C-alpha positions, 0 to 999 in steps of 0.5 A, a space after each residue: 676667392 681663395 684656392 689651393 689645388 693639390 695635384 701629383 698623387 698615385 699609386 707607387 710601390 715601396 720605395 718609390 718617390 712622388 712629387 706633389 704640388 698645390 697650386 694657390 690663388 686668391 691671396 699674397 702667397 708669398 706672405 704667408 707660410 704653407 703645410 701638408 698635412 695627410 690623413 688616413 681613414 680612422 686616423 687623425 690629421 697629420 702635420 707633415 711638414 711646413 715651410 716659412 712664407 720665404 722658404 728659408 726655413 722647413 719642418 718636418 714630421 719625425 716619421 718623414 725626415 729625411 724622405 720627404 721635402 718641402 719647397 715653394 715657389 712664390 712668382 709661381 704660387 706653389 708649394 711642393 712636396 718631393 716624397 722619396 724612399 716612399 713606405 705603406 705608411 705613407 699612404 694618406 691623402 695629402 693636404 694642402 694648408 695655408 697660414 692665410 685664414 687656415 684654407 685647405 685644399 680638396 686633398 690628394 690621394 697617395 698610395 704606397 703598395 706592391 
């Protein structure tokens, strides 16, 4: 029943922008905080951004502060990650995560390369 489906990944040049979206279902979305994580092969999964259930408070990893913005639409059951000024080191699989029982999405690949 619980499902998180990411979309919006792709190939982008350094300095470019990309918007990721996560569509949730199967739980009361507005009651739970949401997170974006990323993982590169050979590296540990990294917490990128967090947003509270009401969307009033956000937090970011130091590596993405000022470049990424997390947002949510509780009416549409979605959480987005707007990424700008992308760098090669942002290349990773990006995963949506909900604090509702710790469910994960399948991930969407972001590749930043010239």
